[in-house]
C-alpha positions as CSV (number, residue, x, y, z in Angstrom):
1,M,-1.5,124.8,82.8
2,E,-0.9,125.4,79.1
3,L,2.8,124.8,79.4
4,W,2.2,121.5,81.2
5,E,-0.4,120.4,78.7
6,S,2.0,121.3,75.8
7,A,4.6,119.1,77.4
8,G,2.2,116.2,77.5
9,F,1.4,116.2,81.3
10,D,-2.0,115.7,82.8
11,Y,-1.5,118.4,85.4
12,D,-4.4,117.5,87.6
13,N,-3.6,113.8,87.9
14,Q,0.2,114.0,87.8
15,I,1.2,117.0,89.9
16,D,-1.4,116.7,92.6
17,D,-0.8,113.0,93.1
18,P,0.5,112.6,96.7
19,D,2.4,109.5,95.6
20,S,4.3,111.4,92.9
21,D,7.8,112.5,93.7
22,W,8.9,114.0,90.4
23,Y,7.4,117.5,91.1
24,N,8.1,119.8,94.0
25,S,6.0,122.8,94.7
26,L,8.3,124.7,97.0
27,G,6.6,128.0,97.8
28,Q,10.0,129.6,98.1
29,G,11.6,132.6,96.5
30,M,13.6,132.1,93.3
31,G,17.0,132.0,95.0
32,D,15.9,129.3,97.3
33,T,14.3,127.4,94.4
34,L,17.6,127.6,92.4
35,R,19.6,126.3,95.4
36,F,17.1,123.4,95.8
37,A,17.4,122.5,92.1
38,D,21.2,122.6,92.4
39,E,21.2,120.4,95.5
40,K,18.8,117.9,94.0
41,N,20.3,117.9,90.5
42,S,17.0,118.8,89.1
43,Y,15.3,121.3,86.7
44,T,13.4,124.5,87.5
45,L,11.9,127.5,85.7
46,T,13.6,130.8,86.7
47,D,14.2,134.3,85.6
48,E,17.6,134.7,84.1
49,G,18.6,137.7,86.3
50,T,18.3,135.6,89.4
51,Y,20.2,132.8,87.8
52,I,23.0,135.1,86.6
53,S,23.3,136.8,90.1
54,M,23.6,133.4,91.7
55,H,25.7,131.5,89.1
56,Q,28.7,131.1,91.3
57,E,26.9,129.4,94.1
58,I,24.8,127.2,91.8
59,D,27.5,126.2,89.4
60,D,26.1,122.8,88.7
61,L,23.0,124.3,87.0
62,E,23.0,125.4,83.4
63,I,20.4,127.0,81.1
64,H,18.8,124.5,78.7
65,V,16.1,126.6,77.2
66,R,15.7,130.4,76.9
67,G,13.6,132.8,74.9
68,D,10.3,131.0,74.9
69,E,7.8,133.8,74.3
70,R,5.2,132.0,76.5
71,L,7.5,132.7,79.5
72,F,7.9,136.4,78.8
73,N,7.9,138.2,82.1
74,Q,7.3,141.9,81.8
75,Y,7.5,144.4,84.7
76,G,5.3,147.5,84.6
77,V,4.5,150.6,86.7
78,I,0.9,151.8,87.1
79,P,0.0,154.7,89.4
80,V,-3.3,153.7,91.0
81,D,-6.4,155.7,92.0
82,G,-6.5,156.1,95.7
83,A,-2.7,156.2,96.2
84,R,-1.8,158.0,99.5
85,N,0.4,160.4,97.5
86,P,-0.9,160.5,93.9
87,E,1.7,163.1,92.9
88,L,4.5,160.9,94.1
89,A,3.1,157.9,92.3
90,E,2.8,159.8,89.1
91,G,6.3,161.2,89.6
92,F,7.8,157.8,90.1
93,A,6.0,156.4,87.0
94,D,7.2,159.4,84.9
95,W,10.8,158.8,86.2
96,I,10.9,155.1,85.6
97,I,9.7,155.5,81.9
98,S,12.1,158.4,81.3
99,E,14.7,157.9,78.6
100,D,17.6,158.1,81.1
101,V,16.2,155.5,83.4
102,Q,15.2,153.2,80.5
103,N,18.8,153.4,79.3
104,M,20.0,152.5,82.8
105,I,17.7,149.5,82.9
106,D,18.7,148.4,79.4
107,D,22.4,148.8,80.3
108,Y,22.3,147.0,83.6
109,T,24.5,143.9,83.7
110,I,25.6,141.3,86.2
111,D,29.1,139.9,85.5
112,G,28.9,141.5,82.1
113,K,25.6,139.8,81.2
114,K,22.5,141.9,80.3
115,V,19.7,141.2,82.8
116,F,16.8,143.4,81.7
117,T,15.3,144.8,78.5
118,A,13.7,148.2,78.9
119,N,10.4,148.5,77.0
120,A,8.6,151.7,78.1
């Protein structure tokens, strides 16, 4: 909501208006959303990794804004109490935050473009 308000939109009255055709709530995965935006010559919010992996099939879309800290999307791993196999859960968490795996995450690219930033 904060993003819509900062852009000057009255979210409740503009997005939920059944007569409004400027906003589409797709309920789809990111790949399908990017294909829709490409077909409709429209804008969308997406993660850059999905965009990079699909750039050849959505070649009419281009990135206009990147790096807005309000859109920071961090992944995490948390072993939970009550896991069926707590030792396996802890082992996975230890593995994913290990230096070797963090380096693999940080070095991962698609078509030579960095996709993730490791931050364990």
